[in-house]
C-alpha positions in Angstrom: 23.3 -2.8 16.5 25.0 -2.3 13.1 24.6 -4.5 10.1 28.1 -5.7 10.5 27.3 -6.7 14.1 24.3 -8.6 12.9 26.4 -10.5 10.3 29.1 -11.3 12.8 26.8 -12.8 15.4 26.5 -16.1 13.5 22.7 -16.2 13.1 22.1 -17.0 9.5 18.4 -15.8 9.5 19.4 -12.5 11.0 22.3 -12.1 8.6 20.1 -12.9 5.6 17.3 -10.5 6.8 20.0 -7.8 7.2 21.2 -8.4 3.7 17.6 -8.4 2.4 17.1 -5.0 4.0 20.4 -3.6 2.6 19.6 -4.8 -0.9 16.1 -3.2 -0.8 17.7 0.2 0.2 20.3 -0.2 -2.6 17.7 -1.1 -5.2 15.7 2.0 -4.4 18.8 4.1 -4.8 20.3 2.3 -7.8 20.8 3.6 -11.3 18.6 1.6 -13.7 21.4 -0.4 -15.1 22.3 -1.6 -11.6 18.8 -2.7 -10.7 18.7 -6.1 -12.3 21.8 -7.6 -10.7 20.7 -6.3 -7.3 17.1 -7.7 -7.8 18.7 -11.1 -8.6 20.7 -10.9 -5.4 17.5 -10.0 -3.5 15.6 -12.9 -5.1 18.5 -15.3 -4.0 18.4 -13.9 -0.5 14.7 -14.2 -0.2 14.8 -17.8 -1.4 17.5 -18.5 1.1 15.4 -17.1 3.9 12.3 -19.0 2.7 14.3 -22.3 2.7 15.4 -22.0 6.3 13.6 -24.4 8.8 11.2 -22.9 11.2 11.3 -19.7 9.2 9.9 -16.5 10.4 8.4 -14.8 7.4 7.9 -11.0 7.1 5.1 -9.4 5.1 7.6 -8.8 2.4 8.5 -12.5 2.2 4.8 -13.4 2.0 4.2 -11.0 -0.9 7.3 -12.4 -2.8 6.2 -16.0 -2.3 2.7 -15.1 -3.6 4.1 -13.4 -6.7 6.3 -16.3 -7.4 3.4 -18.8 -7.1 1.3 -16.6 -9.4 3.9 -16.4 -12.1 4.7 -20.1 -12.0 
């Protein structure tokens, strides 16, 4: 199933997870000047995923949440 198929199926959690994965790939391949805006988008997507009820957290989501708590 392609990412566009995932986004079209209407499941917000699946769409956000696909967007998270895409942003991670783009951050890894980005020029340094492009990293900050992509990281901001990733943080927003992770926050949206975290706020969904009955959330299914990935290992990455857990690590991000821990980092946020530690820096707060």
